C-alpha positions as CSV (number, residue, x, y, z in Angstrom):
1,M,95.6,136.3,50.9
2,E,94.0,133.7,48.6
3,D,95.2,135.8,45.6
4,L,98.8,135.2,46.6
5,I,98.6,131.4,46.4
6,P,98.7,131.2,42.6
7,I,101.6,133.7,42.5
8,F,103.5,131.5,45.0
9,G,102.7,128.4,42.9
10,I,103.9,130.1,39.7
11,L,107.1,131.3,41.4
12,A,107.8,127.9,42.9
13,S,107.2,126.2,39.6
14,T,109.4,128.6,37.7
15,G,112.1,128.3,40.3
16,S,112.0,124.5,40.2
17,L,112.2,124.5,36.4
18,V,115.2,126.9,36.4
19,L,116.9,124.7,39.1
20,I,116.4,121.6,37.1
21,V,117.7,123.2,33.8
22,W,120.7,124.5,35.7
23,L,121.5,121.1,37.2
24,V,121.2,119.3,33.8
25,V,123.4,121.9,32.1
26,D,126.0,121.7,34.9
27,Y,126.0,117.9,34.7
28,L,126.5,117.9,31.0
29,R,129.3,120.5,31.2
30,R,131.1,118.5,33.9
31,R,130.6,115.3,31.9
32,Q,132.1,116.8,28.8
33,Q,135.1,118.1,30.8
34,T,135.7,114.7,32.3
35,Q,135.4,112.9,29.0
36,A,137.9,115.4,27.4
37,A,140.4,115.0,30.2
38,A,140.1,111.2,30.1
39,E,140.6,111.2,26.4
40,F,143.7,113.4,26.7
41,H,145.1,111.3,29.5
42,A,144.6,108.1,27.5
43,R,146.3,109.6,24.4
44,L,149.2,110.8,26.6
45,L,149.7,107.4,28.2
46,D,149.5,105.6,24.8
47,R,152.6,107.6,23.7
48,I,154.7,106.3,26.6
49,T,156.3,103.1,25.4
50,S,158.8,102.1,28.1
51,T,159.3,102.4,31.8
52,K,162.1,104.8,31.2
53,D,159.8,107.1,29.3
54,L,157.3,106.9,32.1
55,S,159.9,107.6,34.7
56,D,161.2,110.6,32.8
57,F,157.7,111.9,32.2
58,L,156.6,111.6,35.9
59,N,159.8,113.4,37.1
60,S,159.1,116.4,34.8
61,D,156.9,119.4,35.7
62,G,154.3,118.2,33.2
63,G,154.2,114.8,34.8
64,R,153.6,116.3,38.2
65,R,150.8,118.4,36.8
66,F,149.4,115.2,35.1
67,M,149.4,113.3,38.4
68,D,147.8,116.2,40.2
69,S,145.0,116.3,37.6
70,L,144.4,112.6,38.2
71,A,144.0,113.1,42.0
72,L,140.6,113.7,43.4
73,Q,140.2,117.4,43.8
74,R,138.4,118.9,46.8
75,E,136.6,122.0,45.9
76,D,135.7,122.9,49.5
77,T,137.5,123.1,52.7
78,P,135.8,121.7,55.9
79,Q,135.3,125.3,57.1
80,Q,133.4,126.1,53.9
81,R,131.2,123.1,54.2
82,V,130.4,124.0,57.8
83,L,129.6,127.6,56.8
84,R,127.4,126.4,53.9
85,S,125.5,124.1,56.4
86,M,125.1,127.0,58.8
87,S,123.8,129.4,56.1
88,A,121.3,126.8,54.8
89,G,120.2,126.2,58.4
90,I,119.6,129.9,59.0
91,V,117.6,130.3,55.8
92,L,115.5,127.2,56.5
93,T,114.9,128.2,60.1
94,V,113.8,131.7,59.1
95,L,111.6,130.2,56.3
96,G,110.0,127.9,58.9
97,F,109.2,130.8,61.2
98,G,107.8,132.9,58.3
99,L,105.6,130.0,57.3
100,A,104.4,129.5,60.9
101,I,103.5,133.2,61.1
102,Y,101.7,132.9,57.7
103,T,99.8,129.8,58.9
104,S,98.1,131.9,61.7
105,E,96.9,134.3,59.0
106,I,94.9,131.7,57.1
107,P,91.8,131.1,59.4
108,A,89.3,130.5,56.6
109,R,91.1,127.7,54.7
110,R,91.9,124.9,57.1
111,D,93.4,122.6,54.5
112,V,95.8,125.3,53.2
113,A,96.7,126.2,56.8
114,L,97.5,122.5,57.5
115,A,99.7,122.2,54.4
116,V,101.6,125.5,55.2
117,G,101.9,124.4,58.8
118,F,103.5,121.1,57.7
119,M,105.9,122.9,55.4
120,S,106.8,125.2,58.3
121,A,107.5,122.3,60.7
122,L,109.6,120.6,58.0
123,A,111.6,123.7,57.2
124,L,112.1,124.4,60.9
125,S,113.2,120.9,61.8
126,I,115.7,120.7,58.8
127,G,117.0,124.2,59.5
128,I,117.5,123.6,63.2
129,G,119.0,120.2,62.4
130,L,121.6,121.8,60.1
131,L,122.5,124.4,62.6
132,L,122.9,121.8,65.4
133,A,125.0,119.6,63.0
134,A,127.3,122.6,62.1
135,W,127.7,123.6,65.8
136,G,128.5,120.0,66.8
137,T,131.0,119.6,63.9
138,V,132.8,122.8,65.0
139,K,132.9,121.7,68.7
140,L,134.0,118.1,67.9
141,S,136.6,119.4,65.4
142,R,138.1,121.8,67.9
143,R,138.2,119.1,70.6
144,L,140.0,116.6,68.3
145,G,142.4,119.3,67.2
146,L,141.2,119.3,63.6
147,L,140.1,122.9,63.7
148,E,141.9,125.5,65.8
149,A,140.1,128.1,67.8
150,P,140.9,131.6,66.5
151,A,143.6,133.3,68.4
152,A,142.8,136.5,70.3
153,S,144.8,138.5,67.7
154,E,142.7,137.1,64.8
155,L,139.3,138.0,66.3
156,P,137.7,141.0,64.7
157,T,137.7,144.2,66.8
158,R,134.8,146.5,67.1
């Protein structure tokens, strides 16, 4: 068992490094896209010299697309966010249970067992918290009428 600890450390370090690189690259890509769009919009607005030009532009198809591009875009629907929360909760809960089982397999190294036990408790509490939050969100949304319960015809058949 003690031979696996360096392997887990290397995997965790590599995974963390890959995640950090991906986050930085994604940030730079989004920043570049935002700067290009802002520059384009600024040039476009500089060409409009009168209110009549602005009115004609906004009433055209291009003007409507321009205004849509300025609006804040939501990438996710509320249902997608709830599903993401549920999937993260399930993964963290299973990870917490797995770490709890692994903790009982480390009798010789008390310090390692305590550290793994702490990570297990942390993963379990966050996972269960995410699951409860998703469940509460669905219940409250249905009660407030923001989310409709699936009709009997929409339920999957077995």
